[in-house]
FITOR-492617 format. One line per 4 residues: number of its first residue (from 1); their letters; for each residue x, y, z of C-alpha. Coordinates in pm, 1 decimal, decimal comma. Each point is the difference from the previous one (the first is absolute). Layout:
BEGIN
NUM) a) X:Y:Z | ...
//
This chain:
BEGIN
1) xxxx) 0,0:0,0:0,0 | 128,7:341,0:-96,6 | 4,6:283,2:253,8 | -31,2:353,6:-128,8
5) xxxx) -0,9:311,0:214,2 | -130,0:338,4:-105,3 | 292,8:241,4:-30,7 | -218,1:287,1:121,2
9) xxxx) -193,8:-128,8:304,2 | 226,6:-304,4:64,0 | -299,9:-234,4:37,6 | 11,4:-353,9:-136,3
13) xxxx) -210,9:-68,3:-309,1 | -177,9:-332,7:55,6 | -40,2:-224,0:-304,9 | 176,8:242,9:-233,3
17) xxxx) -135,1:13,5:-352,9 | 170,5:250,3:-233,7 | -224,7:285,7:-113,8 | -275,2:-120,7:233,4
21) xxxx) 122,5:5,8:360,2 | 335,1:174,2:-52,3 | 137,4:235,0:-261,7 | 350,7:81,0:-120,2
25) xxxx) 101,0:350,7:-99,6 | 360,3:-8,7:-122,7 | 167,2:-178,4:294,8 | -262,1:84,7:266,0
29) xxxx) -258,4:-263,1:103,4 | -326,6:146,5:125,8 | -303,5:-163,1:165,8 | -352,1:66,2:-123,2
33) xxxx) -77,3:247,2:278,0 | 309,9:210,0:-68,9 | -69,6:-13,7:-373,8 | -347,9:139,4:65,4
37) xxxx) 155,9:282,0:205,3 | 248,0:65,5:-280,4 | -276,9:17,3:-261,0 | -200,2:237,3:220,9
41) xxxx) 301,2:226,3:56,8 | 70,5:1,7:-373,8 | -362,2:72,0:-86,7 | -13,4:316,2:210,2
45) xxxx) 325,5:128,9:-150,0 | -74,1:-95,7:-362,2 | -332,4:185,3:3,8 | 189,2:327,6:37,0
49) xxxx) 255,5:-75,0:-274,4 | -65,8:132,8:-346,0 | 112,4:-104,1:-258,0 | 61,1:-358,0:107,5
53) xxxx) 345,5:-150,5:-56,5 | 83,6:-368,8:57,0 | 363,7:72,7:86,9 | -114,7:237,7:273,2
57) xxxx) -253,5:-260,6:120,0 | 264,0:-276,7:26,5 | 237,9:233,9:184,3 | -277,3:100,5:242,1
61) xxxx) -95,5:-363,7:63,1 | 360,3:-97,4:77,6 | 43,4:306,7:221,1 | -312,9:-89,5:201,9
65) xxxx) 115,0:-362,3:30,8 | 348,5:97,8:120,0 | -149,7:237,7:256,6 | -237,8:-275,9:108,5
69) xxxx) 286,6:-246,1:48,8 | 182,1:255,3:218,0 | -304,8:99,1:207,7 | -169,0:-340,3:18,3
73) xxxx) -318,6:121,9:-169,8 | -113,8:195,0:-303,7 | -127,9:344,9:88,6 | -315,9:109,9:-175,4
77) xxxx) -8,9:374,6:-57,8 | -343,8:108,1:-106,7 | -45,3:299,9:-225,8 | -179,1:297,1:146,6
//
């Protein structure tokens, strides 16, 4: 049995299934809960970005993931 731990929250992912119960972004493994937080954080930031650029989006995603690994969670900053 394979053991995978989320690089952000450090929790074990039980019965890991790629792209279902854990997700890989570059070299960072993320559980479903942290991926949902990442998508929410991205959504609030992307709504304010015009015009949209995929390079900017990938850089933002990696920046949020690296901050999440350092802090132990992904911060969600809502637009006001």
